[in-house]
N, C-alpha and C positions, 0 to 999 in steps of 0.2 A: 226414681230419679230425683235428685238433691239439685235443688236452684238451676233447673233447666237443665242439668250436666248428665250427659249418658253413663253410667255405673257399671262396667260390662267387669264380667267375673277375671278377666286377666290384668284389671286393675286394682283390684283386691288382696288386700294384703291381712293374712288369720297370723297374729302372734298371740292368741292364746296360749295361756301356758308355759310363756316366756318371761323372765322377770327382767328389771334395770338391768343392764342397760340394752338388752338385745332388741326388743321392739325398736326402738329408735335406730339402732345400728342396721338394721332390717329394712325399716323404712327409707334410711339413707341412701341405702344400695339398690333399691327398687327406685326411689324418685332420680338418682343421676342416670339410670337408663333410659327413663322417661322424656317426650318432647315436651318444651314450653309448653304450658298450657295445659297440659295432662291431667288430667286427677288422678291419685291414690286413696283408694278408700281401706282405711285399716283401722282391722281391730285388734283390741287387747282387753286382760282381765286384771294386768299390774296394776295396784294401787297408786304406783310411782307413775304411770304412764298420764295421770291427771294434769299433771306439773310438768315431765318432760317432754311431752309433744307439743306442747304451744310453745315451753322454751326452745325448743330444736326448730321449729317455723320460723321462732322470731329471731333468731339465730343467726340460721341458714338461709334466710330471705321467702321463705313457702309462705304462703298464705294458709292459715288457717279455714274453711271454708267454712265447716261444720263438725260440732262434740256434741256426741249424747251418751248417756250413761240408760243401758237398760238390762235389767237383771244384773245386772254387776257386769256385762260385757260393755266396752266402750268401742263407740265406733267416731272413727277421726275420718275429715274428707281432707285432702291436705291437696294444693296446686301448685306444681312446680311453675315456677316462674322465670 
């Protein structure tokens, strides 16, 4: 659980192995299909995602709830507003 949010597997998007811009494009597609207030847990290993994901959230009006990097795998929690 992140900040009291239930992160179920159907709200997880694994973009490991994909390079810019694919991680953000796949996140955008998934988020469009989600209800407002829902959260998406996104995994990425593209070094550019560190810049791309926060910028994407800011530009599209999504909340970046958290981000962390553990062993080269970045985990982002994004809330659809």
